[in-house]
C-alpha positions, -999 to 999 in steps of 0.1 A, spaced: 537 548 364 555 562 332 572 590 358 581 561 382 599 544 353 617 575 344 630 583 378 641 546 381 660 548 349 675 579 358 684 567 391 704 537 377 720 560 354 733 578 380 742 551 402 763 538 369 780 571 364 787 575 401 800 539 404 836 552 404 827 577 427 807 558 456 813 530 475 802 496 470 781 498 501 766 527 487 760 511 453 743 482 467 718 504 484 710 521 452 708 488 435 682 475 462 661 505 456 661 500 422 652 466 422 622 477 448 612 505 425 608 478 395 590 455 413 562 483 425 564 494 389 555 456 378 529 452 404 514 485 391 511 475 356 494 442 365 471 460 388 461 483 361 457 455 336 432 439 362 413 472 369 407 476 328 395 436 326 371 443 357 359 474 343 349 459 310 334 428 328 313 453 349 303 471 319 290 438 302 274 429 332 255 463 334 246 460 294 231 425 302 214 437 333 200 467 314 186 445 287 170 422 309 156 452 329 139 461 294 126 427 288 110 426 321 95 457 315 79 446 282 67 414 298 51 436 327 34 456 302 19 428 286 8 412 317 -9 445 329 -28 446 295 -39 409 299 -50 418 336 -70 449 321 -87 427 295 -95 399 320 -111 425 344 -133 440 318 -143 408 305 -151 396 342 -171 430 344 -191 423 313 -197 386 323 -212 399 354 -235 422 337 -244 392 311 -254 368 344 -273 395 359 -295 402 328 -298 366 323 -310 360 360 -335 388 355 -351 372 323 -352 339 341 -370 354 372 -392 372 349 -401 343 327 -408 322 359 -433 348 372 -449 346 337 -452 310 338 -464 308 373 -492 336 362 -501 315 332 -506 283 354 -523 301 381 -547 312 355 -549 280 338 -558 263 373 -585 289 381 -600 282 347 -598 244 354 -613 250 387 -643 270 370 -649 245 344 -654 219 370 -677 237 390 -698 246 358 -698 207 345 -708 196 382 -737 221 380 -749 212 348 -748 178 355 -771 184 386 -793 203 370 -804 178 345 -825 148 351 -813 111 344 -835 112 312 -820 145 301 -785 129 304 -792 105 280 -796 130 253 -770 154 267 -733 145 271 -710 170 291 -674 168 291 -644 191 294 -615 189 268 -585 212 269 -600 239 293 -634 240 272 -667 226 282 -687 208 258 -725 201 260 -733 178 232 -772 178 222 -785 150 206 -804 156 170 -834 134 177 -839 154 209 -837 187 196 -850 188 159 -876 166 140 -858 149 109 -847 171 85 -858 204 103 -843 229 121 -873 240 144 -866 232 182 -887 205 200 -910 214 230 -887 186 251 -857 206 240 -871 239 253 -868 227 288 -835 212 287 -821 245 269 -837 266 299 -817 247 326 -783 251 304 -793 288 297 -796 292 338 -758 279 339 -746 299 313 -761 331 327 -745 323 361 -709 324 342 -711 356 326 -675 360 319 -674 330 295 -683 329 257 -707 305 240 -703 291 209 -730 269 192 -721 244 164 -742 224 146 -731 192 129 -747 164 104 -743 134 90 -732 129 55 -766 119 41 -776 149 14 -804 172 20 -824 193 -2 -852 214 7 -867 248 -10 -849 269 21 -819 242 29 -797 238 1 -773 211 17 -759 201 51 -741 234 56 -772 254 54 -790 228 79 -761 226 106 -760 264 104 -795 268 108 -799 243 136 -774 262 157 -789 295 147 -822 283 162 -804 273 193 -787 308 200 -820 326 193 -839 304 217 -811 309 244 -815 348 237 -851 354 230 -867 328 254 -842 325 283 -824 360 281 -785 350 275 -766 379 263 -763 376 224 -728 393 226 -715 365 242 -728 338 216 -715 327 184 -731 305 156 -711 280 136 -723 251 112 -696 226 103 -720 202 82 -709 168 78 -671 176 80 -666 171 120 -679 135 123 -675 117 158 -686 85 146 -685 63 113 -714 74 87 -717 39 75 -742 29 102 -773 41 116 -760 45 150 -727 64 136 -750 89 115 -771 94 148 -742 102 168 -728 127 142 -762 146 139 -758 167 170 -755 203 181 -726 213 206 -729 244 230 -691 248 237 -684 271 267 -651 290 269 -633 313 292 -633 347 276 -606 342 250 -594 379 250 -585 376 285 -563 348 280 -548 366 245 -539 397 266 -522 374 295 -503 355 264 -491 386 245 -482 402 278 -443 405 277 -428 392 313 -415 420 333 -376 419 343 -365 433 376 -330 447 381 -305 425 396 -330 399 411 -319 365 421 -354 347 428 -346 314 410 
């Protein structure tokens, strides 16, 4: 552009110097060419200024675009990190759910096993009770009370049928009843037998009996020995217990109440070892089961 200005000026100078030498027509032509060149120069200067302004605008836009692009990259990285964290948490959650399902299923199987064992025990107790009741006469049942409480069969024998007052020797009539009971006990060989003696609260003092503790224990022991020695019940299945006056079923303030408290109970229970093994056995889990 500077060269164009220079040449224009040079042409004008030459035209002036030659004014006197050239015709007016020639001068006019030169003047016209000068004006044209000047106009082109002006347009060129404007175009250059616009070009510089446009270039600066593009650079600003490019800078802004680059900044936006960097911000987008950072936001993308953050989103990617959140996505990976969510996927990891979801995977861990799936593992925890699977473990919980396994534990619930194992617990359900364990409960079902306990319910089945209890149902079986209840059924056997009912059959045992029915067999005992059928084996005893009406007269026998006046002095013998049979009931099932909490999965255990209780046979309560009246004191006045079993023993003489203050004695622990078995009466002849009691032998017949104990024989019938022994037969049922032997039929249910997997059951344990606990024999407990109970008294009223009237003090006793004999040369070989110090108090009601002694009396209740001696009476229970007498019953166990008859069941073993006379009727062949396995002694390893039996246990002797004396509770003295401390397990009453009625008041000791009346003769009838004291008579009810003087009793010996034969308690027939399922083998506790089997149940304790069952209770102590941890539920088995299965991988990724979905039974519930």
